[in-house]
C-alpha positions in Angstrom: -5.3 12.3 7.0 -4.0 10.1 4.2 -7.2 10.5 2.2 -6.2 14.1 1.5 -3.8 12.8 -1.2 -6.7 12.2 -3.6 -7.6 15.9 -3.6 -4.5 18.0 -3.0 -1.7 18.9 -5.4 1.9 18.0 -4.3 2.6 21.4 -2.7 -0.7 21.4 -0.8 -0.2 17.8 0.2 3.2 18.6 1.7 1.9 21.5 3.7 -1.1 19.4 5.0 1.2 16.6 6.0 3.4 18.9 8.0 0.4 20.2 9.9 -1.6 17.0 10.4 1.4 15.0 11.5 2.6 17.5 14.2 1.7 15.0 16.9 3.5 12.0 15.4 7.1 12.8 16.2 8.2 9.6 18.0 10.7 7.7 15.9 10.5 3.9 16.0 13.4 2.2 14.1 15.0 3.7 11.0 12.9 3.8 7.8 16.1 4.4 5.8 17.7 1.1 7.0 18.8 -1.3 4.3 15.9 -3.6 3.3 16.4 -7.3 4.0 18.4 -9.6 1.7 16.6 -11.7 -0.9 17.2 -14.8 1.4 15.6 -13.0 4.4 12.6 -12.1 2.3 12.4 -15.7 0.9 12.1 -17.0 4.5 9.6 -14.3 5.5 6.3 -15.3 7.0 3.1 -13.6 8.0 4.0 -12.3 11.5 0.3 -11.5 12.4 -1.7 -14.2 10.7 -4.8 -13.9 12.9 -6.0 -10.6 11.5 -5.4 -11.7 7.9 -7.1 -15.0 8.5 -10.1 -13.1 9.8 -10.1 -10.9 6.7 -9.9 -13.9 4.3 -12.8 -15.5 6.2 -14.8 -12.3 6.1 -14.6 -11.9 2.3 -14.5 -15.7 1.6 -11.5 -15.2 -0.7 -7.7 -15.4 -0.4 -5.7 -12.4 0.8 -2.1 -11.6 0.8 -0.2 -10.8 4.0 3.1 -9.0 3.6 5.9 -10.8 5.4 8.0 -7.6 5.3 7.2 -3.9 5.4 9.7 -1.0 5.8 10.6 -0.3 9.4 8.8 0.8 11.5 5.6 -0.5 9.8 4.2 -3.9 10.6 1.5 -5.9 8.9 -0.7 -6.2 12.0 -4.3 -5.5 11.2 -5.8 -3.2 13.8 -2.2 -2.6 15.1 -0.5 0.7 15.7 0.3 1.5 12.0 -2.9 0.1 10.5 -4.9 3.3 9.9 -7.6 1.7 7.6 -9.1 -1.8 7.7 -12.1 -1.7 5.3 -14.3 -4.2 3.5 -16.9 -3.0 1.0 -20.3 -4.6 0.2 -18.8 -6.2 -2.9 -16.2 -7.9 -0.6 -13.3 -5.8 -2.0 -10.9 -4.9 0.8 -8.4 -2.2 1.7 -5.6 -2.4 4.3 -3.5 0.7 4.8 -0.4 1.1 7.0 1.2 4.5 7.5 4.1 6.0 9.5 4.9 9.7 9.6 7.5 11.9 11.4 7.9 15.6 11.1 11.0 17.7 11.1 11.7 21.1 9.5 9.3 21.3 6.7 8.6 17.6 5.7 12.1 16.4 6.7 10.7 13.5 8.7 9.0 12.0 5.7 6.3 9.3 5.4 5.9 5.6 4.7 2.5 4.5 3.5 1.7 1.0 2.1 -1.8 0.0 0.8 -3.0 -3.5 0.0 -6.2 -4.2 -1.9 -8.1 -7.2 -3.2 -11.2 -7.3 -5.5 -12.7 -10.8 -5.4 -14.1 -12.0 -8.7 -13.0 -8.8 -10.4 -10.3 -8.6 -13.1 -10.9 -5.2 -14.7 -9.3 -2.0 -13.2 -12.2 -0.1 -11.5 -13.2 3.5 -12.2 -12.6 6.3 -9.8 -13.7 10.0 -9.7 -10.9 12.6 -9.9 -12.6 14.9 -7.5 -12.8 18.7 -7.6 -15.0 21.0 -9.7 -14.1 19.2 -12.9 -14.4 15.7 -11.4 -14.6 12.9 -14.0 -14.3 9.1 -14.3 -10.8 7.7 -14.8 -9.1 4.4 -14.2 -8.2 4.0 -10.6 -4.7 2.8 -11.7 -2.9 4.3 -14.7 0.5 5.0 -16.2 1.7 1.5 -17.0 5.5 1.4 -16.6 6.2 -2.3 -17.2 6.2 -5.4 -14.9 7.9 -6.5 -11.7 8.4 -10.2 -10.9 9.1 -11.4 -7.3 7.9 -14.3 -5.1 6.4 -16.1 -8.1 4.1 -13.1 -8.9 4.4 -11.0 -12.1 2.7 -7.7 -11.4 2.2 -4.6 -13.6 3.7 -1.4 -12.3 1.6 1.8 -12.6 3.2 5.1 -11.8 0.0 7.2 -12.0 -1.8 9.3 -11.9 -3.4 6.8 -9.5 -6.5 7.7 -7.5 -8.1 7.8 -4.0 -5.9 6.1 -1.3 -3.3 5.2 -4.0 -2.8 8.8 -5.2 0.9 9.7 -5.4 1.7 6.0 -5.0 3.5 3.5 -7.2 1.2 0.5 -7.7 1.8 -3.1 -8.4 -1.3 -5.0 -9.8 -1.7 -8.7 -10.5 -4.4 -11.4 -10.8 -4.9 -14.7 -9.2 -7.8 -17.1 -10.1 -10.0 -14.2 -11.4 -9.3 -11.8 -8.5 -7.3 -8.6 -8.9 -4.9 -7.6 -6.1 -2.8 -4.4 -5.7 0.1 -3.4 -3.5 1.1 0.3 -3.5 3.5 2.6 -1.7 3.6 6.4 -1.5 6.5 8.1 -3.4 7.5 10.6 -0.7 10.6 11.4 1.4 12.5 9.5 2.5 11.9 7.5 -0.7 12.6 8.3 -4.3 10.5 6.6 -7.0 13.3 4.0 -7.7 13.6 3.3 -4.0 9.9 2.9 -3.7 9.8 0.4 -6.5 12.7 -1.5 -4.8 10.7 -1.7 -1.6 7.6 -2.8 -3.5 9.6 -5.6 -5.1 10.7 -6.8 -1.7 7.2 -6.5 -0.3 5.9 -8.5 -3.3 8.5 -11.2 -2.7 7.4 -11.5 0.9 3.7 -11.9 0.4 2.0 -14.9 2.1 -1.3 -16.1 0.7 -3.9 -16.7 3.4 -6.9 -18.7 2.3 -10.3 -18.8 4.0 -10.8 -21.4 6.6 -13.2 -24.1 5.6 
């Protein structure tokens, strides 16, 4: 479902989301609810550490567990909202969390958060654009400045970003020679500015999980 973003223009994407999400009409919580205060985020912790610890052990590198995601999403790996839990042969990982609800047209909206890590890699990877004129491009592009929260200063990319991060705003940072990204889909009920505000709160809530010895 979410992989279609890499290949569809915005109009086609909207139509596809309306069709593919027709069975996802149960509302859990309110995604428009006010995000937590800075103090609440500061006191956040990894609510589901077991899955993230298993991921860190699997790739033999630290990973970041988000202490807060917009309601109704949770950071539980293999939980209800975790639609992709993937590790590549090079030990890079992708964790995707998505919520969708339909109404007239796309009135229900979507929330989609993606976390990635690239152990031992500091350079932005190359992606294919897809389609008949497919070409190599940076997976993350459109630098818009930096965002600082939770002791992390991340670069903000507004796109065009590629693959699972297409139509997303992306935060990218490095720690000890490893590149990490946190992205969120810019789609109703979120504007671009609201998406960035959510990303900043998510960045502030990240908990570093290191591999068990």
